[in-house]
N, C-alpha and C positions, 0 to 999 in steps of 0.2 A: 520406382517410386521412392522418394526420400521420406524416411520416417522421423517424425519429430514428436518428442514427449515433452509436454508442458507439465511441470510439477509445482504445485502450490501446497505448502505445509503449514506455515504459521500465519497468524492474523485472521481478520474477520471482515465481513461486509462485502460490498459489491466491487470494490476498487480493483482487486487483483484480477478477477475474471474479466471485468469490463475493459481493463487495459489490454488484455490479450485478444479480445474478440476481433478487433480490426487487424491485428497482426496475424491471427489464424487465417483470416480471409486472404490476406496478402500471400501467406505461405501456400495456401491451397491453390491460388492462381499460379504459383511457381512449381506446381507438381508435387507438393508435399502432403503427406497424410499426417494429420495432427491427432494425437491422443491426449486427452486431458486427465491428469491425476490430481484430484481436487480434495483439499481438506474438508470442504463443505460443498455439497452438490447443489444447495439451494440457489446460490447466485447463478449457476448455469441454467437452472430451471427458469429463473426470472429473465435471463438475458438472451438465451439461445432458443430457437424453435425446437420443438420436440423431435428427437431423432437426428438433429443436425450435427451431432458430434459424438465421438466415442469417449465416454466418461468412465473413469475409474475412481473408486474411493481411495484416497491417498492415506497411507499410514500416518498416524499422529499420536504423540504421547498423551495419554488420558489421565495420568496420575496427578497427584498433588505433592508438592515439595514445600516443606515449611522451614522456617529458620534462616531464610536467605536475606542477604543485605538489601536494604531499601534506602533510597530509590536506586535503580540500576544505573551504574556509572559508565558501563561499557557493554558492548554486545555480548561478551561472555556471560555477564550477569543476567541478561535476557535468556540466554540458552539454558542456564541452570534451572529455569522454571519449566523447561520443555524437554526434559529427558537427559540433559547433559550433566546432571549432578553426580552421576556414577555410571560406570560401564555396565552395571547390572540393569539400569534403566535404559541405557542407550542401545545395548546390544540387540534386543528384539526389534527395536525400531529400525536400526540399520539393516538388520536381516530382512525385514519386510520390504524395505525400499529396494534392496538389492534383488530380491525375488521379483518385484514388480518391474524393475528396469530390465532384468534379464528376460522376462516374458515379453515385454514390449519390443525389445531389440531395436532401440532407436539409433539412428545415425547421429542425432543431436538431442540432448536433453537441455531444456531451458528451465532453470529453477527460479521460482518467484517466492522469495522469503522461504526457501526450502533448503536449509543448510544440510539436513540429513540426506536429502536426495543428492545434493552435490557431492557429499562424502561418499555415498553409496555407489555413485557412478565411476569412482576411481578404479581404473583397471578393467572396466567392463567393455572397453573398445568403442565408446561413443565420445563424440566431442561434447564439451560441457560449456554452458553459458549461464550467466545470471542475468536476471532482469528485475527491475524494481526501482523504487525510490532510493534516495541515499541511505535511508535507514536499513533497507533490505540488502544493501550491497556495501558492507563495511570495507574499507581499504585493507588490502593484505599487507599489514604493517606490523613491525615490531619496534617498540612496544605497541600494544593495542591502543587504537585511537580513542580518546575520551569522547563521550556521547552527549552528556548533558551540559549545555553551554553556560547554565547559571550555577553549576556546582563546581567547587574547586576540585582539581584532580587529586586522587589518592593512589599514588603509585604502588604502595605496598599492597593495598587491598586489590587493585587491578591485577597485579602479578599473581596474587593468591587465587583469585577467581579464574584468571586465564589458565593457570596451571591445573586447577581442578578440571576445567573443561578439556584441556589437552590430555590429561590422564584418562578421562572418560572416553574420549575419542580413540585413543590408542588402545585402550582395553577392548573396545568394541571392534576396532579394525583387526586386532589380533585374533579375536574370537571368530571373525569372518574370514580369516586367512588372507587379509590384505595388508599391504605395507603400512607401517606407522608414519605419523607426521613428525618432522623434526621440530617444527615450531607451530604455534597456534595460527600464525598468519597463513600457513599453507592450506588451512581449511577453506579459505576464501579464494583460492586460486582457481581460475577458470580460463578457458580459451578466449572468452570475450565477456566483458561487462557492459550490459545495456543499462546504464544508469539513466533512468528516464525522469530527470529533474533538471533544475536550473541552479546556478551557483547560489542565488539568494535563499533557496529553499533546501539546499542539500544539508542533510543531518551531519555530514562530515565536510565542512567547508575547506578543510585542508587537503581534500582529494586532489591528486595530481593527474589522474586519468580523465579522459574526455567524458562529458555528459551529453546524452543524445537529445534531451528535451522530452517533455511530457507527451505521453500517448493518452489522449482523452477518449475514454470509452463511451462514446455517445450512441453507438449502434444498439438497437433493440429498445432504446428508451422512447417514451411517449413524447409527442409535442406538447408543450405546456398549454394548459387551458386556464387562463387567469380569471379570477373574479372580476366582474365589470364594475369598477369603482375608481374614482379619481384618487390620486395620491401615489405615494411610493409603492413599488412592487418589491416584495420580499419573498425569496425562495428559501425554504428551510428543509434540510435533510437531517432528520433527528432520530435518536434512539429513545424509546419510551422509558427505558430503565434509568436514564440519567435524571438526577433530582432537579436539574435546571429546566427540563423539558416542559413540565406542567406549568410552571411560572411563566416561561417564555410564551407558550401558546396562549395563555390567559392574557398576557400583556399585548400580544399581537392582535388578538381579537378586540381588546378594549381600544387600541389605537386606530382600528379600522383601516389598516394598511391592506392593500390587495396582496393577500398572502397565499402562497401555494406550498403545501407541505407534503413531503414523503417521509412517513414514519411507519415502516412496515410492521413493527411489533406493538403498535398502539391498539388497545382493545376497542371493539365496537362501542362499548359504553363510554370510554374516554373520548373517542372520536365524536360521538354525539354531543358530549359536553362542550367541546371546543369549536366545532365547526359553526360557521355563520355565513351570512351573505358575503362577507369580506375575507373569510378564511376557508380555503378549500383543500381537501386531502386528495392525493392521488393514490390509487390502489397499486400502481405499478411504477417501476423506476422511470424517471424522466430523462429526456435527451439533455444531458448536462451542459452541452455546448449551447443549445438553443435556450434553455431556461436561464443560464447565466447571462447570456447576451441580453435577454429581456428583463432582467432584474435590476433593481437599484441597490440591493443588498443581498448577499448570500450568507446563510447561517448554516453551520455544520459542525461536526465534532472535530474536524481537523484532518479528515481524510485527504491524502495528497492529491488525488485526482480531482475532487471537488474544489479544493483550494486552487489548483492550477487552472481549472476551467474558469473560475471566477476572476483570477488575476489576469488571465489572457483575454478576458472580456473587459478588463478595466474596472472591475467592480469590487468594492470593499467587503470585508468579511467580519462576522461575529463568530468566534470559535469557542467550542465547548469540549475540550479534549478529555478523553477517557483514559488513554494509555500513553506510554512514554513517547511513542512515535508521533502521536498527535500533539502532545505537549511541546515537543521540539519544533514541530511545524508551526504551532501557534506562536511560539517564541520568535521564530524567524519572520512570520507575517507582521507581528508587532514591531520588530526591529526595522522592517521595511516602511512602517508607518501606514500600512494598507489595511489594518484591522485591529480588533481588540479581542482579548480573551475573557471568558467567563468561567471561572473555576467553580467546582462544587462548593457550596457554602456561601457563594456570592450572589444568590438569586435576587436579593434586594436591589442589585445594580442593573437589572435587566432593562428597565425603562430608560434609565440615564444613558446606558451604552447604545441602545437603539437610536435615541435622539442624537447622540454625538455622531454616530456613523452615518446617519442620513442627512445631517445638517452641517457638519463641519467639513469644509471642502478638502482638507488635507488628506483624508483617507482615500477619497476617490482619486485625488491627484496622484498619490503614490501608486495606486493600482494602475492608473493610466500610464504612468512612467514604466512600470513593469511590462505592461502590454507593448509599449513602444519598443522596449529592448528585445522582446522575444517573439512577438506575434508574427514577425516577418518570415519565420520558418514554418512553412505550412505543415499541417498534420500529414498530408500525403507524402511529403518529403521525408519526414521522420520515419513513418511506417515503412515506406519503400526501402529506406536505407537499412533499417534493422532487418527486414525480411531478406534482402539481398545478402547481407552479411551472414544470416542464419544458413542460407543455402550454401554459401562458401564454406562455412564451418562443417556442415554436414557432408560435404563432398570432398573435403581435403584429405590427402594421404601423404605422410602419416599424420595422425592427430596428436598434437603435443598435449601434455598435461594429463594424460589418462593413466600413466603407469608410475607416477611418482608416489 
């Protein structure tokens, strides 16, 4: 039996787990036993049948770090917020990951936005792979690749942040009895990178290694049940905490579009305020492929999986990013001409943006052009290719990249 450990450390929402669900099934069909180490167990509860998988609570930095540079210009500055500001913070996190990996004894660890798991697996005798969007798989490059396309590079600041992260890593590795890194780029080295995105959406467009294409986690989602009303269909995947959400829901209700909403953290009182014969809430995640295909417009925070599902269905997007990864995705979608962004503080623009996206043909045309470029590669082909490569990695001897 081939043992696979899937490790997810950073980020939130359904996207990480939903992307791996079809891959886990494909791996199981190839004789692999998959263990899931998850930063948040709630997505697994929403997407997997009870008892269908071996679930572990993944280690995660729970502290708060203040006085850090804003906005983050490179991946190292993201890591400073997640335990990499000092070896004192990182050492216990690295130790917990090494203990978890040693206990699981995987033949292959697949890390999804889990840099500490990737580090911890060094020297533990298993093959190592990364999977994720461009944001989750920074290139192993020196100097560190810039991240924010609308910000001018600051080489001196990036060097300083990168050196701080490298010092933290090497202090933690030394405490664990593991070999240090010579460069920050080495933290990103793996036996395989499953970069599940497209050139137009990659957070690192300068990447020279292959991209596999998006894995759309539609399994476990409900079939969409739309309000029966004439006019455009709008699907919205929202977070209640965002200031744009209430204004958006109020506007959608007033415009009488056939609207289907998944907003898992919305209170029953708020739901009662916004729902109407034309605006319906779903209690569970929806089949993102099916709901995107049936929509005229998709609204979301900018999660990569939802964005890819919409564009592969040829549908324009309204994006309300919360975090850096989503903001870069929104930037890329706007650059494509396939959507518009709505930042916090711009709530007064909601109605105008909805009208533009639904009535100006250029947005839909750009989304259809994206679909024409990429929809020819079937999901089954992407999933089977990744699963087969995972089996190769798990069974190869010797395994490169584990003792450096």
